[in-house]
N, C-alpha and C positions, 0 to 999 in steps of 0.2 A: 349731520350724522354721517360723515365720510366713512366711518367703520362699517356701516350697513351696506353702503355701495361696494366697498371693498369685499365684504363677505360674499355678496352675490357674484362678484367678478373672480374671486380667488378660490371658490369651492372646487372640488375635484371635478364635478360634473356641472355643466351650466344649469342655472335655476329653471330655465324653461319659461313657459308662458303662464299668465294667471290662469287659475283653474277655470275650466268651462263652467257655464251656469249650471249644467246638470250635476256638477260636483260641488261647486262653491256654495250651494244652498245648504250643504252639510258641514260647513266650516264657519267658525267665528274668526273674523280677521282675514287677512290676505295670505294666500298660499299660492305656490307656483308648482307646475308639474312638467317634468321632462321625462317622457317614456323612453327608456334606454333600449328596451326590447319588449315586444309583445308576442314573439315566437317561442312556443314551448312554455317558458316561464316568464310571466310578466314582471318586469323590473322597472320601477319608476323612481326618479329622483324627485323627492318632495321637499320644497323649501318653504319655511314658514317665516313670516315677518314676526317681530317681537309680539308676544301675546296671542298669536294666532294658534288655533287648534281645531281639530276635527270633532264632530259629534261622537257620542258613544256609538259603537257599531260592532257587528259580529261578522266574522268570516266563516261562513258555513262550509263544511267539508274539508277545505284545504288548509286554512290557517295562513299565517303571515310571519315573515322575518323582517325586522328592522335593523339596518346597519347604519349607525350614526356616523355621518361624515363631516359634521361641523356644527359649531354653536352649542347651545345648551337648551334642553327641553325636558319634557316629562312624558311618562307612560303610566297609565293606571288601568289595572284590571278591576272589574266590578267586585266590590267587597274587600278590596285590598288597598293598602296605602299607595299613594303615587310614588313613583321612582324617578329620581333625577337622572337625566341622560346627558352624556357628553361624548365628544369625538372618540370613536373606537368602541363604544358600547354596542352590544348586540342584544336584541330582544326577540325571543322565540315566542310567538303567540299561537297557541294551539287553536284548532278549529273550535267553534262554539263559545269562545271566551269573549264576553262583552268588555270593551275597552275603549280608550281614547289616547291620543298622543298629540303633542304640539310643542310650541316654543315657550320658553320662559318669558316673563314680561319684559325683560331687559336684554334679550338676546335673539338674534336670528337663529334658526335651527334647520338643519338639513339631514335627511336620512334617505337611504335607499329602501324602498318598500318592495319586498319580494313576495309575490303571491305564490303560495304553494299549490301546484296544480293537483286537482282531484276531480274525479267524475262528479258533475253536478255542483261544483264550487260556486258560491255566490257571496255577495256582501249585502248585509242588511243594515241600513242606516237608521239610527234611532234618535233619541232626544239630544238636544244641545247640552254641553257640559255647563252647568250653572256656574255663576261667578263664585259662589261659596265653595263648590267642589274645586274649581281652578285655584282659588286663593289658598285653599287648604293644601294643595300640592306643593306650595312653596315652602312648607314648614320642614 
């Protein structure tokens, strides 16, 4: 799978290190994090191996913006159909929207995750995305 190695090497921002245990427990599969900045606005480059995804979660108060920088993946807000994502796509996630995002089963996926600063902002991690929900996102 040379293409996967090249994906990690050829992305705009380095993939970073595997997620620390305090975060990896909220993911299915392997993902990597490279925090680009934590001053003012938190911006992290998140890279997912094929099939990896995060649990359902909510950004309280501030919300989040995803800027897709490589590969192919999905985003789904609770109660809505999943949306396929590819390089150049932008997802604006308002505060209090339950959602998940991650890689397609056959592609690495990378995005910049921008945390919108707000007084009292926090993330609430919820249940894992079921195989049924994930498989339905591929339609």
